[in-house]
N, C-alpha and C positions, 0 to 999 in steps of 0.2 A: 409566335414563330416556332415552327417545328424544329427539332434538333437535326443537325446534319447527320448523315449516315455514320461518320466516324465518331461523333459524340454519342450517338445512340449505341454503337457497339461498345464504347468504353463504359457507358452506364450499365449496360446489360452484363458486361464482364464483371464489373464491380459488384453488382447485385448478386450474381451467382457465387462469387468468391465469399461474400459476406454470409450467404446462406450455408455454404460449405463449412465456414468457420463456426457458425452458430449451431448447425444441426449435425455436423459430422458428415461422413461420406454419403453421397446421394447418387441415384441413377439419373440418366438423362430424362427419363419420364418424370421422376420426382422433381427435378429442376424445372421442367415444363409446368408442372402443377403449381409449384410454389412461386414461380416468377410470373406466371400468366403469359409467357412468351410462346410463340408457335414452335412446332417441332423442328422445322428447318433452322429457325433462329437459334434454338438451343443447341442443335447439332453444330452450327457454325461456331458458337462461342466455346463449346467443348473442344473443338479442333484448335481454336486460337489459343486457349489457355494451356492445352497440352503442349502445343508447339512452343509456347513461351516458357515451359518448364514450371508452371505454377500449379498444375493439377496433374494427376496420374491415376491410372486404374489401380485400385487398392483391394479389389475382391469382386464378388458377385452377390446379387441381392438374395439368392435362394439356392439351396442345394440342387434342386431339380431344374433350375433355369440355366440356360446357356445362351450365348450370343451377345451381340452388341447391346440389346435392350436391358440385359441383366448386369452390365458392368457398373460397378460402384466407383465413382470418382471422388477423390479426396485431395486436399491441398498437400503439396509436396513440403513436408515439414522441414526437411533439410535445406530448403531453398535459401534460408537465412538463419543465422544464429544470433541470439540476443543475450545481454547480460543485465542484471539488476543489482544495484548496490544499495545497502542501507549503511550510510556513513554516520557514525556516532562519535562522541568525544573520546570514547575509549577504544575505538577500533572500527573495522569495516566487515560487513557480511556480504557475500557474493553468491548469486545464482546465475547459472548459464542455462538457456533453454533453446528449443527449436522455434520455428515460426508459429507453431500452434500454442506455444507457451508451456510445453511439457519440459519439466526440469531435467537436465542431463547431468548437472554437477553442482556442487556447492562448496564454498570455502569460507574461511574467516581468518582475520588477522587482528589479534588484540594489539593495541598500540598504547603504550604507557604515556602518561601525561608529561613526562620529562624527555620524551623522544623528540629529537630535532625535526624540522620540517622535511629536510631531504630524506633521512632514513624513514620517517613515517610514510611519506609518499611512496617510497620504494617498496615498503612492506605491503601497502594497500595495492599497488599495481601488481606486485608479485602474486598476491592472492587472486587477482583477476586472471592473470596469465595461467596460474595453476588450474583454476576452474575451467578455463577454455580448453586446456590440454586434456584434462580428465573427461570433459564432455565430448571430446572428439571433434571439436569445431576447428576448421581451418582458419577462420577469421570471424570477427563480429560485425554484424551489420549495424546494430543500434545498441547503445548502452544507456540505460536509465538510472539516474542517481537520485536518491532521497537523502537530504541532509538538513540539519537544523539551521535556522537562520533565514534571512530574507533573500529573495531572488529578485533581481532587477528586472522588471517587466519589459524594459526596452532592449536589454542585451541578453537576458536569460542567464546572466552570471550570478554567482553567489556573492552577495555583498559582504563587506567587512562587518563583523559583528563582535562586540565585546564579549569575552568569555568563551569564544569558540576557538579551537586550535587553528593555527595558521595554515597547517597542511591541508585543511579542507578546501581552501580556495586554489591551492596549487594542484590538487588532484586531477581536476578536469583537464587542464593543459597537459599534464603528464600522460593521461590516458589517450588523449588525442595524438600525442607524439608517439606513444608506444603501440597504438592500435590504428595504424594507417587505414583510412577509408571508413572507419566507424563513425557513426553519428552519435555524439556524446551530449546528453542533455541532463540538466539538474533541476530538481524541483524540491520545494520545502517538504519535509517529511510528514508533517501533519496534513498537508494538502493531498499527498499521495495516499495516506491512510484513509482519508475521506473518499477519494475516488474508489478505493478498493471496497470500502463499506457500501458505497452506492452501487457498485457493480455486483458484489457477491456476498455482502455482509449484512449488518443489522439494518441498513437503510435501503435495501433493494426495492422496497415498495414506496420509496419517497423521492420526489423530485426536488423537494426543499427540505434541508435539514442543516444542523450544525454539529460538527464533531468537536467535542471538548477534549483536548489532549492533556492528560494529567500524568506527568512523569517526573524526571529530574526538574524540569521546568513546566510551565503551562502554556497552552496556546489553543487556537481554535482554527477550524477550517469551515468555510461558508459555501454551501451549495444552494443556489437559488434557481428555481425553474430548470433544474437538470444541469446547470453549468457551475463550475467552480469559479468563485469570485476572488480575485487577487487584490484589487484595489489599485489606486493610481500609482502608488509607489511599491506595490507588492507586499504591503504590510497588513492586509486584511487578516484579522485573527490574532493580532499581538495583544491578546487579552491579559497577559501578565502585567502590562502597564496600566490596566484599568484601575482608576482610583476606587477604593471600596471602604466601607466602614470597618472598624475593628483593627486598624493598623495605626501605628504611632506616627507615621509621616506620610508624605505623598511621593509617588514615583517621579523621577526626573527623565529627561530625554535620554539619558545614558544609563539609568539604573532603575530597574523595576521594583526595587525595594520599597515597600509601602503600598504597592499595588496588589492586585489579585494574586500575584506570585507569592507574596508574603503570607497569604492565607492558605494556599493549596499547593505550593511547590514542595518538593520532596523533603527539604529540611523542616518546613513548617509542619508537615504531616507527622514526621518522626517526633518533633517537639510536642505536638498535640497528644500523641499516644503516650508519651511519658507523663503528661499532665494527668492522664486517666489511669496511670499505674500499669500500663500494659508492659509485658515482658519484652526484652530486646528480641529481635527476630534472629533466626538462625539461617545461615546460608544453606541451600539444598544442593548437594552434589549430584549432578546428573551425568549419565554416561556420555562420553564424547568420542567423536571419530578422530582420525589422525589430523584432520584439517581444523579441528577445534570446534566443530559443530556436532549436532546429533546425526546419527546415521539416517540416511534418507528414508529408510523403511520404518523408522520408529516415530512414535508420537509421544508427547508429554502429557499424561493425564493428570491434570491439576484439579484441586477440589472445586474451583469455580469455573474455569474457562473450558475445560474438556480438551479433547484432542485438537491439535492445531495443524495437523498435516492434511491439508485439504486441497484438492485439485484446483487449478486456476482457470476459471471461466469457461463453462459450457461443456457439452458432451464430447467435443473433440479433444478435450484435455484430460479425459479420465485416466489416461495412462501415465500421467505425470502429476507431481504434486510439489507444493512448496515445502521443503523440509523444515522442521522446527530447529533452526540453527542457533536460536538463542534460548538459553536455559534460565532457570530462576536465579542461578548464581550471578547472572549479568544484570539482574534487576537492581534498582535503587533500594536502599533500606526501607523506604516508605512503602514500596509495593509488598515487600515481605511482611511488614507490620500489618498492613491492611488485610492481606491474605490470611495471616494467622488469626486476626480478629474475626473474620468471616467464618473460619473453620471452627474456632473455639465457641463462639456465640455466647460467651458469658455475659453477666449483667454489665460488667465494666467494658467489655468489648462492644456491646450494643450502645452504651452511652458514647463511647469514642466514635463509632461509625455514624451515630446521629449528629454528633458535633461536626464531624468532617462533612457530612451531607449538607448541614446548614451553611458551612463555608462555601462549598461548591455551588450551592443554590444562589448565593449572593451574586457570583459572576454570571451564572446561567440566566438569572432573572434579568440582568442588564442586557444580555444578548437577546433574550426573548422579547423584551420591551421594544427594542429597535427593529428587529428582523421578523418577529412572529414566525419562526421556522416550523412550528408544529411538532418538531422532533429534535431532541438533543441526544447524541450518542456519546457515551463516555468511553474514551480510548486512552492510549498511553499505558504505561506499566501499572500505575496506581488505579486507573479506571478499570483495566482488565482484572486486576487483583480483587477489586470490590465486586465485580460481576453484577449479577442481577440484584443482589442484596443492596449494594450501594446505590445502584440505579433507582431501585424502588424507593429508597429513603430520600434521594434527591428529588425524585418526582413528587413525592408526598409533600416535601417542604416547598417546592416550587408552586404547587397548586395553591398553597396558602399565601404565596407572595405575589402571584401574577394572575390577572383576570384572563389571560390568553391560554387556551388549552394547549398543553405541550406534553408529549410523551417523552419519557427519558428511558433510553435503552442502553444496555451494555454492549460493547463491541462484540461482533460476531466472528472475529477473525483471529483471536489469540494473539500471539506475539509476532506474527509475520505480516501485519497490515502494510507496513512501509515497503517491504520487499515485494509484496504482492501488487501494491500500487505501482511501484517502479517497473515491474515486469509487464503489467497491463499497459502502462504508458509506452514502454519500449515496443511492445508488440503492435500496438495501434499505429505508432509512427512508422514502423517498418512496413506494415501492411499498407498504409496509406501510400507509401512510395512504390512498393512492389505491385500493388493492385491498381495503381493509377494508369491513365493512358500513357503510352510510350511518348518520350520526347521527340519532337519533330525537328 
């Protein structure tokens, strides 16, 4: 059954908007070529989208050309403003962007462990409001939040989790109250990092892969056939509870001690380094802006990861980037120990890194045996600190443990994977609403 005229118009409009998002500004002739639509149909959709305030003329296609055929049309970036939050146990990081994902402002709010729920929420919300003001946004259309813990798939709410601050669950309600009209959504941080790796990081060429998160704690995100898998209760990837050899006990329903976490969590990595006689790490002091993050124009050039100030998603975003708002001083001790071992590369450092890779491979092998993902990306602070060196060692060990061919890669996104994933998710949700057919 053919589509009705109104449905066909909506589909054509959405196709054109997606092309403008992916390719950047285009002429009507280029839209005709890329969509395969007739010239009159393209002219009609350009008129509709212009009247709706979704696209506008942003220039001409050549210095010598003039007239309607030379006009370049682009998405109206200021049509909506978005915010992305990376919520951690020690604070919150905030980015505000336009509809194209170009970052307009950033802010951060360190929150001490002894801060009460009310004051902690107030500090986090104030950071968002400060970034909104500095970014010149009148209001926010969509807010994407990345946080540790489980997300209830039925309600989309952050579930109670032992060991996580109480203010995390209160933050969403506070933002909805203080940002009237904004759509506020929350997603597990590891899942967001995986979405970012899939879109523009180490897994861009993979429809199926697993992101293994190695930081203060451990976790995993599973992408199968291009889709993120959350599981029946939202707990896909709770690999810290995976029973593994080499621990003195078994994990319980409320404590991952004795599970994979006991082999590869931050405390376990620091203890392993001490066993190999590695020196204690030193905190690296990095320049900060008044908001507590790095200036948006600077990158942090670390020995393993390289610059992390990278544009978000496609040619249309080249004018904006995700600032490196988290520095090495915010890393767990384990990440600094691993980074130091990679940089020094002494015999003791190599023995430590191989022992750590053996531990990581134990959990990775279990995931590979069940899912056969073909690719495992090492993310999180420890995974990033180890970079290609640690990924290579894990891959080497995994090849000896598993008959299934699996490539192990280091994260390609530096320290901003969660923010980038939150921003990509917020942008997609805003565009889904704004680019959809009008309500009748």
